[in-house]
Every structure is written in structure tokens, then in C-alpha cells.
PDB file of N, CA, C and O in Angstrom:
ATOM      1  N   MET A   1      -9.438  -3.372 -15.206  1.00  0.00           N
ATOM      2  CA  MET A   1      -8.896  -2.735 -14.619  1.00  0.00           C
ATOM      3  C   MET A   1      -7.593  -2.272 -14.783  1.00  0.00           C
ATOM      4  O   MET A   1      -6.850  -3.205 -15.089  1.00  0.00           O
ATOM      5  N   ALA A   2      -6.994  -1.145 -14.695  1.00  0.00           N
ATOM      6  CA  ALA A   2      -5.320  -1.369 -15.286  1.00  0.00           C
ATOM      7  C   ALA A   2      -4.541  -1.925 -13.948  1.00  0.00           C
ATOM      8  O   ALA A   2      -5.096  -2.103 -12.864  1.00  0.00           O
ATOM      9  N   MET A   3      -3.436  -2.116 -14.168  1.00  0.00           N
ATOM     10  CA  MET A   3      -2.771  -2.417 -12.922  1.00  0.00           C
ATOM     11  C   MET A   3      -2.205  -1.121 -12.299  1.00  0.00           C
ATOM     12  O   MET A   3      -1.083  -0.908 -12.757  1.00  0.00           O
ATOM     13  N   LYS A   4      -2.563  -0.266 -11.490  1.00  0.00           N
ATOM     14  CA  LYS A   4      -2.389   0.820 -11.094  1.00  0.00           C
ATOM     15  C   LYS A   4      -3.278   1.061  -9.721  1.00  0.00           C
ATOM     16  O   LYS A   4      -4.484   0.836  -9.810  1.00  0.00           O
ATOM     17  N   CYS A   5      -2.802   1.459  -8.594  1.00  0.00           N
ATOM     18  CA  CYS A   5      -3.169   1.792  -7.285  1.00  0.00           C
ATOM     19  C   CYS A   5      -4.070   2.996  -7.380  1.00  0.00           C
ATOM     20  O   CYS A   5      -3.570   4.006  -7.877  1.00  0.00           O
ATOM     21  N   TYR A   6      -5.288   3.040  -6.988  1.00  0.00           N
ATOM     22  CA  TYR A   6      -6.355   3.906  -7.107  1.00  0.00           C
ATOM     23  C   TYR A   6      -5.849   5.097  -6.257  1.00  0.00           C
ATOM     24  O   TYR A   6      -6.329   6.144  -6.692  1.00  0.00           O
ATOM     25  N   LEU A   7      -5.047   5.284  -5.199  1.00  0.00           N
ATOM     26  CA  LEU A   7      -4.706   6.433  -4.546  1.00  0.00           C
ATOM     27  C   LEU A   7      -3.489   6.823  -4.870  1.00  0.00           C
ATOM     28  O   LEU A   7      -3.372   8.026  -5.101  1.00  0.00           O
ATOM     29  N   CYS A   8      -2.360   6.029  -4.973  1.00  0.00           N
ATOM     30  CA  CYS A   8      -1.028   6.526  -5.128  1.00  0.00           C
ATOM     31  C   CYS A   8      -0.465   6.588  -6.656  1.00  0.00           C
ATOM     32  O   CYS A   8       0.506   7.236  -7.047  1.00  0.00           O
ATOM     33  N   GLY A   9      -1.344   5.727  -7.436  1.00  0.00           N
ATOM     34  CA  GLY A   9      -0.992   5.694  -8.741  1.00  0.00           C
ATOM     35  C   GLY A   9       0.559   4.738  -8.908  1.00  0.00           C
ATOM     36  O   GLY A   9       1.427   4.841  -9.774  1.00  0.00           O
ATOM     37  N   LYS A  10       0.494   3.987  -7.944  1.00  0.00           N
ATOM     38  CA  LYS A  10       1.863   2.845  -8.408  1.00  0.00           C
ATOM     39  C   LYS A  10       1.270   1.963  -9.410  1.00  0.00           C
ATOM     40  O   LYS A  10       0.126   1.508  -9.383  1.00  0.00           O
ATOM     41  N   GLY A  11       2.254   1.750 -10.381  1.00  0.00           N
ATOM     42  CA  GLY A  11       2.168   0.907 -11.453  1.00  0.00           C
ATOM     43  C   GLY A  11       2.940   0.044 -12.013  1.00  0.00           C
ATOM     44  O   GLY A  11       3.796  -0.310 -11.202  1.00  0.00           O
ATOM     45  N   LYS A  12       3.065  -0.533 -13.146  1.00  0.00           N
ATOM     46  CA  LYS A  12       4.385  -1.518 -13.277  1.00  0.00           C
ATOM     47  C   LYS A  12       5.547  -0.854 -13.867  1.00  0.00           C
ATOM     48  O   LYS A  12       5.537   0.157 -14.569  1.00  0.00           O
ATOM     49  N   MET A  13       6.352  -1.412 -13.566  1.00  0.00           N
ATOM     50  CA  MET A  13       7.805  -0.731 -14.115  1.00  0.00           C
ATOM     51  C   MET A  13       8.510  -2.075 -14.358  1.00  0.00           C
ATOM     52  O   MET A  13       8.402  -3.210 -13.894  1.00  0.00           O
ATOM     53  N   ILE A  14       9.545  -1.260 -15.598  1.00  0.00           N
ATOM     54  CA  ILE A  14      10.252  -2.046 -15.857  1.00  0.00           C
ATOM     55  C   ILE A  14      11.677  -2.244 -15.660  1.00  0.00           C
ATOM     56  O   ILE A  14      12.385  -1.269 -15.412  1.00  0.00           O
ATOM     57  N   GLY A  15      12.226  -3.554 -15.758  1.00  0.00           N
ATOM     58  CA  GLY A  15      13.638  -3.413 -15.132  1.00  0.00           C
ATOM     59  C   GLY A  15      14.357  -4.342 -16.023  1.00  0.00           C
ATOM     60  O   GLY A  15      13.864  -4.891 -17.008  1.00  0.00           O
ATOM     61  N   ARG A  16      15.451  -4.458 -15.633  1.00  0.00           N
ATOM     62  CA  ARG A  16      16.537  -5.718 -16.197  1.00  0.00           C
ATOM     63  C   ARG A  16      16.803  -6.854 -15.436  1.00  0.00           C
ATOM     64  O   ARG A  16      17.278  -6.935 -14.303  1.00  0.00           O
ATOM     65  N   GLN A  17      16.424  -7.743 -16.227  1.00  0.00           N
ATOM     66  CA  GLN A  17      16.993  -9.029 -15.235  1.00  0.00           C
ATOM     67  C   GLN A  17      18.423  -9.690 -15.755  1.00  0.00           C
ATOM     68  O   GLN A  17      18.857  -9.595 -16.903  1.00  0.00           O
ATOM     69  N   HIS A  18      18.881 -10.190 -14.954  1.00  0.00           N
ATOM     70  CA  HIS A  18      20.284 -10.501 -15.432  1.00  0.00           C
ATOM     71  C   HIS A  18      20.728 -12.023 -15.081  1.00  0.00           C
ATOM     72  O   HIS A  18      20.737 -12.342 -13.892  1.00  0.00           O
ATOM     73  N   LYS A  19      21.041 -12.836 -15.922  1.00  0.00           N
ATOM     74  CA  LYS A  19      21.527 -14.073 -15.375  1.00  0.00           C
ATOM     75  C   LYS A  19      22.895 -14.223 -15.204  1.00  0.00           C
ATOM     76  O   LYS A  19      23.740 -13.858 -16.021  1.00  0.00           O
ATOM     77  N   HIS A  20      23.131 -14.811 -14.038  1.00  0.00           N
ATOM     78  CA  HIS A  20      24.396 -15.112 -13.274  1.00  0.00           C
ATOM     79  C   HIS A  20      25.268 -16.185 -14.289  1.00  0.00           C
ATOM     80  O   HIS A  20      25.331 -17.391 -14.050  1.00  0.00           O
ATOM     81  N   HIS A  21      25.941 -15.521 -15.485  1.00  0.00           N
ATOM     82  CA  HIS A  21      26.570 -16.702 -16.252  1.00  0.00           C
ATOM     83  C   HIS A  21      28.059 -16.131 -16.317  1.00  0.00           C
ATOM     84  O   HIS A  21      28.123 -14.918 -16.514  1.00  0.00           O
ATOM     85  N   PRO A  22      29.001 -16.667 -16.213  1.00  0.00           N
ATOM     86  CA  PRO A  22      30.429 -16.228 -16.207  1.00  0.00           C
ATOM     87  C   PRO A  22      31.157 -15.960 -17.515  1.00  0.00           C
ATOM     88  O   PRO A  22      32.296 -15.493 -17.510  1.00  0.00           O
ATOM     89  N   GLY A  23      30.496 -16.258 -18.649  1.00  0.00           N
ATOM     90  CA  GLY A  23      31.041 -16.291 -19.858  1.00  0.00           C
ATOM     91  C   GLY A  23      31.987 -17.387 -19.852  1.00  0.00           C
ATOM     92  O   GLY A  23      32.158 -18.102 -18.865  1.00  0.00           O
ATOM     93  N   VAL A  24      32.790 -17.564 -21.283  1.00  0.00           N
ATOM     94  CA  VAL A  24      33.773 -18.523 -21.396  1.00  0.00           C
ATOM     95  C   VAL A  24      34.853 -17.972 -21.726  1.00  0.00           C
ATOM     96  O   VAL A  24      34.742 -16.920 -22.355  1.00  0.00           O
ATOM     97  N   ALA A  25      36.195 -18.467 -21.429  1.00  0.00           N
ATOM     98  CA  ALA A  25      37.659 -17.668 -21.739  1.00  0.00           C
ATOM     99  C   ALA A  25      37.562 -17.888 -23.203  1.00  0.00           C
ATOM    100  O   ALA A  25      37.052 -18.820 -23.824  1.00  0.00           O
ATOM    101  N   GLY A  26      38.220 -16.727 -23.645  1.00  0.00           N
ATOM    102  CA  GLY A  26      38.451 -16.686 -25.077  1.00  0.00           C
ATOM    103  C   GLY A  26      37.254 -15.670 -25.522  1.00  0.00           C
ATOM    104  O   GLY A  26      37.441 -14.484 -25.795  1.00  0.00           O
ATOM    105  N   GLY A  27      36.434 -16.102 -25.541  1.00  0.00           N
ATOM    106  CA  GLY A  27      35.125 -15.290 -26.413  1.00  0.00           C
ATOM    107  C   GLY A  27      34.164 -14.818 -24.918  1.00  0.00           C
ATOM    108  O   GLY A  27      32.948 -14.989 -24.830  1.00  0.00           O
ATOM    109  N   ARG A  28      35.001 -14.230 -23.874  1.00  0.00           N
ATOM    110  CA  ARG A  28      33.891 -13.981 -22.785  1.00  0.00           C
ATOM    111  C   ARG A  28      32.808 -13.237 -22.978  1.00  0.00           C
ATOM    112  O   ARG A  28      31.721 -13.539 -22.485  1.00  0.00           O
ATOM    113  N   TRP A  29      33.050 -11.917 -23.908  1.00  0.00           N
ATOM    114  CA  TRP A  29      32.059 -10.986 -24.278  1.00  0.00           C
ATOM    115  C   TRP A  29      31.222 -11.450 -25.204  1.00  0.00           C
ATOM    116  O   TRP A  29      30.149 -10.857 -25.316  1.00  0.00           O
ATOM    117  N   LYS A  30      31.458 -12.435 -25.954  1.00  0.00           N
ATOM    118  CA  LYS A  30      30.399 -12.850 -27.055  1.00  0.00           C
ATOM    119  C   LYS A  30      29.193 -13.911 -26.122  1.00  0.00           C
ATOM    120  O   LYS A  30      27.972 -13.857 -26.271  1.00  0.00           O
ATOM    121  N   ARG A  31      29.770 -14.626 -25.382  1.00  0.00           N
ATOM    122  CA  ARG A  31      28.767 -15.434 -24.681  1.00  0.00           C
ATOM    123  C   ARG A  31      28.486 -14.997 -22.971  1.00  0.00           C
ATOM    124  O   ARG A  31      28.203 -15.668 -21.979  1.00  0.00           O
ATOM    125  N   ARG A  32      28.701 -13.672 -23.184  1.00  0.00           N
ATOM    126  CA  ARG A  32      28.230 -13.203 -21.825  1.00  0.00           C
ATOM    127  C   ARG A  32      26.751 -13.341 -21.613  1.00  0.00           C
ATOM    128  O   ARG A  32      25.925 -13.592 -22.491  1.00  0.00           O
ATOM    129  N   ALA A  33      26.527 -13.149 -20.362  1.00  0.00           N
ATOM    130  CA  ALA A  33      24.923 -13.715 -19.743  1.00  0.00           C
ATOM    131  C   ALA A  33      24.177 -12.694 -20.275  1.00  0.00           C
ATOM    132  O   ALA A  33      24.589 -11.534 -20.277  1.00  0.00           O
ATOM    133  N   PRO A  34      22.878 -13.097 -20.827  1.00  0.00           N
ATOM    134  CA  PRO A  34      21.957 -12.338 -21.440  1.00  0.00           C
ATOM    135  C   PRO A  34      21.393 -11.363 -20.193  1.00  0.00           C
ATOM    136  O   PRO A  34      21.170 -11.806 -19.066  1.00  0.00           O
ATOM    137  N   HIS A  35      21.205  -9.983 -20.580  1.00  0.00           N
ATOM    138  CA  HIS A  35      20.241  -9.077 -20.096  1.00  0.00           C
ATOM    139  C   HIS A  35      18.554  -8.943 -20.358  1.00  0.00           C
ATOM    140  O   HIS A  35      18.298  -7.891 -20.943  1.00  0.00           O
ATOM    141  N   THR A  36      17.825  -9.445 -20.175  1.00  0.00           N
ATOM    142  CA  THR A  36      16.331  -9.501 -20.370  1.00  0.00           C
ATOM    143  C   THR A  36      15.669  -8.554 -19.427  1.00  0.00           C
ATOM    144  O   THR A  36      16.028  -8.317 -18.274  1.00  0.00           O
ATOM    145  N   LEU A  37      14.303  -7.867 -20.290  1.00  0.00           N
ATOM    146  CA  LEU A  37      13.472  -7.090 -19.821  1.00  0.00           C
ATOM    147  C   LEU A  37      12.529  -7.945 -18.659  1.00  0.00           C
ATOM    148  O   LEU A  37      12.261  -9.143 -18.750  1.00  0.00           O
ATOM    149  N   LYS A  38      12.118  -7.085 -17.609  1.00  0.00           N
ATOM    150  CA  LYS A  38      11.383  -7.876 -16.649  1.00  0.00           C
ATOM    151  C   LYS A  38      10.253  -6.824 -16.074  1.00  0.00           C
ATOM    152  O   LYS A  38      10.512  -5.684 -15.689  1.00  0.00           O
ATOM    153  N   ILE A  39       9.040  -7.389 -16.093  1.00  0.00           N
ATOM    154  CA  ILE A  39       8.146  -6.189 -15.612  1.00  0.00           C
ATOM    155  C   ILE A  39       8.003  -6.625 -14.244  1.00  0.00           C
ATOM    156  O   ILE A  39       7.856  -7.812 -13.951  1.00  0.00           O
ATOM    157  N   PHE A  40       8.049  -5.606 -13.328  1.00  0.00           N
ATOM    158  CA  PHE A  40       7.520  -5.502 -11.701  1.00  0.00           C
ATOM    159  C   PHE A  40       6.301  -4.855 -11.723  1.00  0.00           C
ATOM    160  O   PHE A  40       6.071  -3.719 -12.136  1.00  0.00           O
ATOM    161  N   LYS A  41       5.297  -5.912 -11.098  1.00  0.00           N
ATOM    162  CA  LYS A  41       3.902  -5.396 -10.531  1.00  0.00           C
ATOM    163  C   LYS A  41       3.687  -5.239  -9.499  1.00  0.00           C
ATOM    164  O   LYS A  41       4.281  -5.746  -8.547  1.00  0.00           O
ATOM    165  N   PRO A  42       2.741  -4.462  -9.473  1.00  0.00           N
ATOM    166  CA  PRO A  42       2.402  -3.737  -8.120  1.00  0.00           C
ATOM    167  C   PRO A  42       1.647  -4.646  -7.537  1.00  0.00           C
ATOM    168  O   PRO A  42       0.863  -5.261  -8.260  1.00  0.00           O
ATOM    169  N   ASN A  43       1.707  -5.031  -5.731  1.00  0.00           N
ATOM    170  CA  ASN A  43       0.990  -6.059  -5.237  1.00  0.00           C
ATOM    171  C   ASN A  43      -0.355  -5.313  -4.792  1.00  0.00           C
ATOM    172  O   ASN A  43      -0.482  -4.744  -3.708  1.00  0.00           O
ATOM    173  N   LEU A  44      -1.415  -5.404  -5.858  1.00  0.00           N
ATOM    174  CA  LEU A  44      -2.669  -4.811  -5.304  1.00  0.00           C
ATOM    175  C   LEU A  44      -3.622  -5.514  -4.764  1.00  0.00           C
ATOM    176  O   LEU A  44      -3.397  -6.724  -4.757  1.00  0.00           O
ATOM    177  N   HIS A  45      -4.727  -5.135  -4.254  1.00  0.00           N
ATOM    178  CA  HIS A  45      -5.520  -6.170  -3.625  1.00  0.00           C
ATOM    179  C   HIS A  45      -6.886  -4.659  -3.857  1.00  0.00           C
ATOM    180  O   HIS A  45      -6.811  -3.430  -3.872  1.00  0.00           O
ATOM    181  N   SER A  46      -8.225  -5.888  -4.029  1.00  0.00           N
ATOM    182  CA  SER A  46      -9.377  -5.109  -4.133  1.00  0.00           C
ATOM    183  C   SER A  46      -9.939  -4.592  -2.592  1.00  0.00           C
ATOM    184  O   SER A  46      -9.787  -5.310  -1.604  1.00  0.00           O
ATOM    185  N   ALA A  47     -10.464  -3.541  -2.537  1.00  0.00           N
ATOM    186  CA  ALA A  47     -11.113  -2.744  -1.356  1.00  0.00           C
ATOM    187  C   ALA A  47     -12.274  -1.948  -1.713  1.00  0.00           C
ATOM    188  O   ALA A  47     -12.465  -1.475  -2.833  1.00  0.00           O
ATOM    189  N   ARG A  48     -12.846  -1.855  -0.964  1.00  0.00           N
ATOM    190  CA  ARG A  48     -13.863  -0.977  -0.693  1.00  0.00           C
ATOM    191  C   ARG A  48     -13.542   0.380   0.164  1.00  0.00           C
ATOM    192  O   ARG A  48     -13.043   0.347   1.288  1.00  0.00           O
ATOM    193  N   ILE A  49     -13.853   1.421  -0.441  1.00  0.00           N
ATOM    194  CA  ILE A  49     -13.535   2.737   0.176  1.00  0.00           C
ATOM    195  C   ILE A  49     -14.744   3.515  -0.008  1.00  0.00           C
ATOM    196  O   ILE A  49     -15.618   3.160  -0.799  1.00  0.00           O
ATOM    197  N   GLN A  50     -14.839   4.804   0.857  1.00  0.00           N
ATOM    198  CA  GLN A  50     -15.966   5.773   0.483  1.00  0.00           C
ATOM    199  C   GLN A  50     -15.078   6.886  -0.273  1.00  0.00           C
ATOM    200  O   GLN A  50     -13.958   7.248   0.089  1.00  0.00           O
ATOM    201  N   VAL A  51     -15.714   7.307  -1.271  1.00  0.00           N
ATOM    202  CA  VAL A  51     -15.308   8.100  -2.108  1.00  0.00           C
ATOM    203  C   VAL A  51     -16.607   9.149  -2.434  1.00  0.00           C
ATOM    204  O   VAL A  51     -17.555   8.736  -3.103  1.00  0.00           O
ATOM    205  N   ASP A  52     -16.576  10.479  -1.932  1.00  0.00           N
ATOM    206  CA  ASP A  52     -17.567  11.598  -1.994  1.00  0.00           C
ATOM    207  C   ASP A  52     -18.856  10.814  -1.492  1.00  0.00           C
ATOM    208  O   ASP A  52     -19.915  10.854  -2.119  1.00  0.00           O
ATOM    209  N   GLY A  53     -18.702  10.166  -0.423  1.00  0.00           N
ATOM    210  CA  GLY A  53     -20.292   9.600   0.236  1.00  0.00           C
ATOM    211  C   GLY A  53     -20.635   8.388  -0.515  1.00  0.00           C
ATOM    212  O   GLY A  53     -21.761   7.948  -0.280  1.00  0.00           O
ATOM    213  N   PHE A  54     -19.870   7.704  -1.425  1.00  0.00           N
ATOM    214  CA  PHE A  54     -20.477   6.576  -1.901  1.00  0.00           C
ATOM    215  C   PHE A  54     -19.410   5.457  -1.880  1.00  0.00           C
ATOM    216  O   PHE A  54     -18.245   5.794  -2.091  1.00  0.00           O
ATOM    217  N   THR A  55     -19.632   4.455  -1.699  1.00  0.00           N
ATOM    218  CA  THR A  55     -19.007   3.260  -1.534  1.00  0.00           C
ATOM    219  C   THR A  55     -18.433   2.663  -2.786  1.00  0.00           C
ATOM    220  O   THR A  55     -19.161   2.155  -3.639  1.00  0.00           O
ATOM    221  N   LYS A  56     -16.998   2.729  -2.908  1.00  0.00           N
ATOM    222  CA  LYS A  56     -16.483   2.424  -4.470  1.00  0.00           C
ATOM    223  C   LYS A  56     -15.576   1.041  -4.251  1.00  0.00           C
ATOM    224  O   LYS A  56     -14.748   0.902  -3.351  1.00  0.00           O
ATOM    225  N   ARG A  57     -15.868   0.170  -5.138  1.00  0.00           N
ATOM    226  CA  ARG A  57     -14.696  -0.843  -5.152  1.00  0.00           C
ATOM    227  C   ARG A  57     -13.641  -0.375  -5.917  1.00  0.00           C
ATOM    228  O   ARG A  57     -13.891  -0.026  -7.071  1.00  0.00           O
ATOM    229  N   VAL A  58     -12.220  -0.281  -5.386  1.00  0.00           N
ATOM    230  CA  VAL A  58     -11.213   0.024  -6.235  1.00  0.00           C
ATOM    231  C   VAL A  58      -9.915  -1.129  -5.808  1.00  0.00           C
ATOM    232  O   VAL A  58      -9.974  -1.992  -4.931  1.00  0.00           O
ATOM    233  N   ARG A  59      -8.822  -0.838  -6.684  1.00  0.00           N
ATOM    234  CA  ARG A  59      -7.704  -1.545  -6.269  1.00  0.00           C
ATOM    235  C   ARG A  59      -6.616  -0.779  -5.431  1.00  0.00           C
ATOM    236  O   ARG A  59      -6.408   0.394  -5.741  1.00  0.00           O
ATOM    237  N   LEU A  60      -6.045  -1.226  -4.603  1.00  0.00           N
ATOM    238  CA  LEU A  60      -4.896  -0.520  -3.666  1.00  0.00           C
ATOM    239  C   LEU A  60      -3.492  -1.238  -3.316  1.00  0.00           C
ATOM    240  O   LEU A  60      -3.394  -2.355  -2.807  1.00  0.00           O
ATOM    241  N   CYS A  61      -2.541  -0.485  -3.643  1.00  0.00           N
ATOM    242  CA  CYS A  61      -1.439  -1.264  -3.207  1.00  0.00           C
ATOM    243  C   CYS A  61      -1.411  -1.662  -1.827  1.00  0.00           C
ATOM    244  O   CYS A  61      -2.296  -1.140  -1.149  1.00  0.00           O
ATOM    245  N   THR A  62      -0.600  -2.479  -1.203  1.00  0.00           N
ATOM    246  CA  THR A  62      -0.640  -2.641   0.091  1.00  0.00           C
ATOM    247  C   THR A  62      -0.056  -1.698   0.900  1.00  0.00           C
ATOM    248  O   THR A  62      -0.062  -2.053   2.078  1.00  0.00           O
ATOM    249  N   LYS A  63       0.460  -0.598   0.695  1.00  0.00           N
ATOM    250  CA  LYS A  63       0.794   0.390   1.626  1.00  0.00           C
ATOM    251  C   LYS A  63      -0.324   1.225   1.846  1.00  0.00           C
ATOM    252  O   LYS A  63      -0.691   1.416   3.006  1.00  0.00           O
ATOM    253  N   CYS A  64      -1.024   1.843   0.730  1.00  0.00           N
ATOM    254  CA  CYS A  64      -2.203   2.187   0.822  1.00  0.00           C
ATOM    255  C   CYS A  64      -3.731   1.456   1.404  1.00  0.00           C
ATOM    256  O   CYS A  64      -4.743   2.022   1.818  1.00  0.00           O
ATOM    257  N   LEU A  65      -3.513   0.399   1.291  1.00  0.00           N
ATOM    258  CA  LEU A  65      -4.809  -0.458   2.043  1.00  0.00           C
ATOM    259  C   LEU A  65      -4.205  -0.380   3.506  1.00  0.00           C
ATOM    260  O   LEU A  65      -4.980  -0.047   4.403  1.00  0.00           O
ATOM    261  N   ARG A  66      -3.004  -0.634   3.794  1.00  0.00           N
ATOM    262  CA  ARG A  66      -2.635  -0.639   5.332  1.00  0.00           C
ATOM    263  C   ARG A  66      -2.953   1.128   6.048  1.00  0.00           C
ATOM    264  O   ARG A  66      -3.443   1.341   7.157  1.00  0.00           O
ATOM    265  N   ILE A  67      -2.561   2.072   5.158  1.00  0.00           N
ATOM    266  CA  ILE A  67      -3.084   3.519   5.527  1.00  0.00           C
ATOM    267  C   ILE A  67      -4.595   3.767   5.347  1.00  0.00           C
ATOM    268  O   ILE A  67      -5.063   4.774   5.877  1.00  0.00           O
ATOM    269  N   VAL A  68      -5.312   3.036   4.726  1.00  0.00           N
ATOM    270  CA  VAL A  68      -6.777   3.317   4.793  1.00  0.00           C
ATOM    271  C   VAL A  68      -7.220   2.604   5.887  1.00  0.00           C
ATOM    272  O   VAL A  68      -7.887   3.221   6.718  1.00  0.00           O
ATOM    273  N   LYS A  69      -6.925   1.119   6.111  1.00  0.00           N
ATOM    274  CA  LYS A  69      -7.315   0.530   7.420  1.00  0.00           C
ATOM    275  C   LYS A  69      -7.149   1.229   8.633  1.00  0.00           C
ATOM    276  O   LYS A  69      -7.939   1.332   9.571  1.00  0.00           O
ATOM    277  N   GLU A  70      -5.866   1.757   8.471  1.00  0.00           N
ATOM    278  CA  GLU A  70      -5.267   2.504   9.964  1.00  0.00           C
ATOM    279  C   GLU A  70      -6.305   3.899  10.120  1.00  0.00           C
ATOM    280  O   GLU A  70      -6.650   4.316  11.226  1.00  0.00           O
ATOM    281  N   ASP A  71      -6.674   4.447   9.003  1.00  0.00           N
ATOM    282  CA  ASP A  71      -7.454   5.613   8.995  1.00  0.00           C
ATOM    283  C   ASP A  71      -9.033   5.269   9.641  1.00  0.00           C
ATOM    284  O   ASP A  71      -9.666   5.862  10.514  1.00  0.00           O
ATOM    285  N   ARG A  72      -9.380   4.047   8.817  1.00  0.00           N
ATOM    286  CA  ARG A  72     -10.597   3.576   9.487  1.00  0.00           C
ATOM    287  C   ARG A  72     -10.629   3.295  11.098  1.00  0.00           C
ATOM    288  O   ARG A  72     -11.614   3.512  11.804  1.00  0.00           O
ATOM    289  N   GLN A  73      -9.622   2.873  11.466  1.00  0.00           N
ATOM    290  CA  GLN A  73      -9.560   2.253  12.829  1.00  0.00           C
ATOM    291  C   GLN A  73      -9.637   3.598  13.505  1.00  0.00           C
ATOM    292  O   GLN A  73     -10.302   3.639  14.540  1.00  0.00           O
ATOM    293  N   LEU A  74      -9.074   4.676  13.092  1.00  0.00           N
ATOM    294  CA  LEU A  74      -8.852   5.842  13.956  1.00  0.00           C
ATOM    295  C   LEU A  74     -10.222   6.431  13.987  1.00  0.00           C
ATOM    296  O   LEU A  74     -10.635   6.983  15.007  1.00  0.00           O
ATOM    297  N   LYS A  75     -10.943   6.332  12.901  1.00  0.00           N
ATOM    298  CA  LYS A  75     -12.313   6.959  12.744  1.00  0.00           C
ATOM    299  C   LYS A  75     -13.272   6.239  14.086  1.00  0.00           C
ATOM    300  O   LYS A  75     -14.032   6.732  14.920  1.00  0.00           O
ATOM    301  N   LYS A  76     -12.863   5.027  13.842  1.00  0.00           N
ATOM    302  CA  LYS A  76     -14.000   4.236  14.634  1.00  0.00           C
ATOM    303  C   LYS A  76     -13.579   4.429  16.129  1.00  0.00           C
ATOM    304  O   LYS A  76     -14.277   4.494  17.141  1.00  0.00           O
ATOM    305  N   ASN A  77     -12.396   4.491  15.979  1.00  0.00           N
ATOM    306  CA  ASN A  77     -11.977   4.972  18.033  1.00  0.00           C
ATOM    307  C   ASN A  77     -12.719   6.243  18.080  1.00  0.00           C
ATOM    308  O   ASN A  77     -13.824   6.241  18.624  1.00  0.00           O
ATOM    309  N   SER A  78     -12.271   7.271  17.602  1.00  0.00           N
ATOM    310  CA  SER A  78     -12.755   8.506  17.812  1.00  0.00           C
ATOM    311  C   SER A  78     -14.427   8.582  17.949  1.00  0.00           C
ATOM    312  O   SER A  78     -14.945   9.275  18.825  1.00  0.00           O
ATOM    313  N   ILE A  79     -15.107   7.909  17.128  1.00  0.00           N
ATOM    314  CA  ILE A  79     -16.694   7.928  17.308  1.00  0.00           C
ATOM    315  C   ILE A  79     -16.984   7.163  18.895  1.00  0.00           C
ATOM    316  O   ILE A  79     -17.595   7.615  19.863  1.00  0.00           O
ATOM    317  N   ASP A  80     -16.467   6.186  18.763  1.00  0.00           N
ATOM    318  CA  ASP A  80     -16.802   5.498  20.210  1.00  0.00           C
ATOM    319  C   ASP A  80     -16.532   6.312  21.409  1.00  0.00           C
ATOM    320  O   ASP A  80     -17.116   6.282  22.492  1.00  0.00           O
ATOM    321  N   LYS A  81     -15.529   7.055  21.018  1.00  0.00           N
ATOM    322  CA  LYS A  81     -15.089   7.787  22.543  1.00  0.00           C
ATOM    323  C   LYS A  81     -15.962   8.941  22.627  1.00  0.00           C
ATOM    324  O   LYS A  81     -16.131   9.283  23.797  1.00  0.00           O
ATOM    325  N   THR A  82     -16.677   9.778  21.629  1.00  0.00           N
ATOM    326  CA  THR A  82     -17.481  10.864  21.615  1.00  0.00           C
ATOM    327  C   THR A  82     -19.127  10.520  22.105  1.00  0.00           C
ATOM    328  O   THR A  82     -19.945  11.291  22.608  1.00  0.00           O
ATOM    329  N   LYS A  83     -19.251   9.219  21.789  1.00  0.00           N
ATOM    330  CA  LYS A  83     -20.414   8.583  22.357  1.00  0.00           C
ATOM    331  C   LYS A  83     -20.611   9.182  23.970  1.00  0.00           C
ATOM    332  O   LYS A  83     -19.682   9.342  24.761  1.00  0.00           O
ATOM    333  N   GLU A  84     -22.038   9.464  24.237  1.00  0.00           N
ATOM    334  CA  GLU A  84     -22.006   9.693  25.768  1.00  0.00           C
ATOM    335  C   GLU A  84     -22.457   8.113  26.190  1.00  0.00           C
ATOM    336  O   GLU A  84     -23.032   7.281  25.488  1.00  0.00           O
ATOM    337  N   PRO A  85     -22.016   8.007  27.503  1.00  0.00           N
ATOM    338  CA  PRO A  85     -22.771   6.861  28.004  1.00  0.00           C
ATOM    339  C   PRO A  85     -24.346   6.806  28.376  1.00  0.00           C
ATOM    340  O   PRO A  85     -24.955   7.609  29.083  1.00  0.00           O
ATOM    341  N   GLN A  86     -24.896   5.554  27.663  1.00  0.00           N
ATOM    342  CA  GLN A  86     -26.543   5.706  27.739  1.00  0.00           C
ATOM    343  C   GLN A  86     -26.762   5.738  29.563  1.00  0.00           C
ATOM    344  O   GLN A  86     -26.076   5.046  30.314  1.00  0.00           O
ATOM    345  N   THR A  87     -27.594   6.462  29.923  1.00  0.00           N
ATOM    346  CA  THR A  87     -27.942   6.354  31.282  1.00  0.00           C
ATOM    347  C   THR A  87     -29.390   5.587  31.399  1.00  0.00           C
ATOM    348  O   THR A  87     -30.372   5.757  30.676  1.00  0.00           O
ATOM    349  N   LEU A  88     -29.242   4.674  32.541  1.00  0.00           N
ATOM    350  CA  LEU A  88     -30.204   3.557  32.833  1.00  0.00           C
ATOM    351  C   LEU A  88     -31.457   3.855  33.426  1.00  0.00           C
ATOM    352  O   LEU A  88     -31.408   3.607  34.631  1.00  0.00           O
ATOM    353  N   ILE A  89     -32.511   4.267  33.080  1.00  0.00           N
ATOM    354  CA  ILE A  89     -33.680   4.492  34.175  1.00  0.00           C
ATOM    355  C   ILE A  89     -34.327   3.613  34.612  1.00  0.00           C
ATOM    356  O   ILE A  89     -35.128   3.059  33.859  1.00  0.00           O
ATOM    357  N   ALA A  90     -34.196   3.185  35.993  1.00  0.00           N
ATOM    358  CA  ALA A  90     -34.973   2.180  36.692  1.00  0.00           C
ATOM    359  C   ALA A  90     -36.376   2.567  36.922  1.00  0.00           C
ATOM    360  O   ALA A  90     -36.761   3.444  37.696  1.00  0.00           O
ATOM    361  N   THR A  91     -37.016   1.901  36.252  1.00  0.00           N
ATOM    362  CA  THR A  91     -38.611   1.963  37.153  1.00  0.00           C
ATOM    363  C   THR A  91     -39.064   1.168  38.096  1.00  0.00           C
ATOM    364  O   THR A  91     -38.513   0.068  38.156  1.00  0.00           O
ATOM    365  N   SER A  92     -39.995   1.414  38.938  1.00  0.00           N
ATOM    366  CA  SER A  92     -40.277   0.896  40.036  1.00  0.00           C
ATOM    367  C   SER A  92     -41.787   0.156  39.783  1.00  0.00           C
ATOM    368  O   SER A  92     -42.340  -0.450  40.702  1.00  0.00           O
TER     369      SER A  92
END
């Protein structure tokens, strides 16, 4: 699987990492601290979500995972509220 979020498409990003090295007097710019490339990876978690009526295992970033969990909780609460309370029939 790719290092990419299924919902938002967040993936790897490339940036520059810099060591804090002051250099040396006289040849300051020659011996300057190196800038190296760094890969920033997204924080992905595997989760099961429903896609077109089927349960599918996907990788989600933490932000999308939180959104999916909140959405699932809202649906669960709305279903519980719409259920009618069952009436008990007493038999003698």
C-alpha cells in the first residue's frame, strides 16, 4: 500500500533538515552547516470503513480517522434516538 491517506490523499512531503552549526571564523561559508533532504511521512492508521455498502480496510491519517469516528458516533446516536421504546405486554 502507498503511504497515502485514502480519504484526503495526504502523503509524503520532502523538506530540508538543517543542523545548527555556526561555522568557523575565516572560512565561515565553506564549513557551514549542511542542509539535507528529509522525508516527512503522514501518521497513518489502518481502519475499516464502509464504501458503497462494503466494508473495506484502508489507511487513514489521524485527522480523517477522527472525522470517521465522530461520524460513526453521530450515526449511532441518531439511530438510538429514532428507535421506539418497546412496550411490555403483561400476561396474566
